N, C-alpha and C positions, 0 to 999 in steps of 0.2 A: 666710529663715533658711540659714546655711550648713550644708554636709554635714559630718559629722564620723563617729567610729567609734561603735559601740553598746558601752556599759559599764555595769556593775551600778551603781546608784544607790541613794539613800535619799530617800523621799518623807515631807515633814513638813507639818503644817498649821499655820499661824503665825497670830498675831493680826493686826490690821490694823495697819499702819505697821511690822512687823517687817521686810520686806524693804529698806524705806528705812534702816533702822537697819543692818541687816546689810552694806548697800553701802558705808555710812560707815565700816565695819570692815576691808574687806577691802583687800589691798594688791596691788600691781602684781606679777607678771603676771595675777593673778587678777582677776575682775569678774564682776559678777551680770548675766545676761542669760537669755533665753527658750531652753529646751531643749524638744524634742520627745521625748516618751516613745513606746514601741513601740504604746501604745494610740492614738496619734494627739494625744492630750491635750498641750497646751503648758502648761510651768510656768516659773518662774523657778529658774535654777541657776548654779552656781559654772562660769564657762568661763575659759578661758587667753585673755587678749587677743591677738587674730591677729597684731598688730604683733610682739608679743614672742614668740609662739609658737615661732619656729625657735630661739630661745636656751632655751628651757624645756625640762625633761624630761616627756616623753610617757609618760604610765601608761596609754595603752590597750592596750598589749600585756598588761598585766596584768589587764585587764578590769575595771579600777574602783579607786577610791581604797583601800578597805579591804584588797584584795588586794595592791596596791602596798606598803602599809604592813606586810602581814604577810610578804611577801616578803623585804621589807629590815629585818625586825625592828625596826620603828619604832612599834609599838603599844604 
C-alpha cells in the first residue's frame, strides 16, 4: 500500500456486492482501492489514480472531503 496523507473520512457498512457496484460508477481520476485507517484496519475507499494524481486537485490540506466542500462552498 502506498503512503499518503491522513485525512478525515466516513466509514459505512455496505451489503455484499456493493463495492463492485460502486466501482462501476466511479469515474477517472477516482478509483476504489484499499486504505488503511489509523486503527490499522484496511477498508475499501475512494482513491485518486496515481497516474492522474499530478493533474488532480489535492484535498489533503483541507483535512478531508467534507472540509474541502465546506471551504469551497460546494455543499
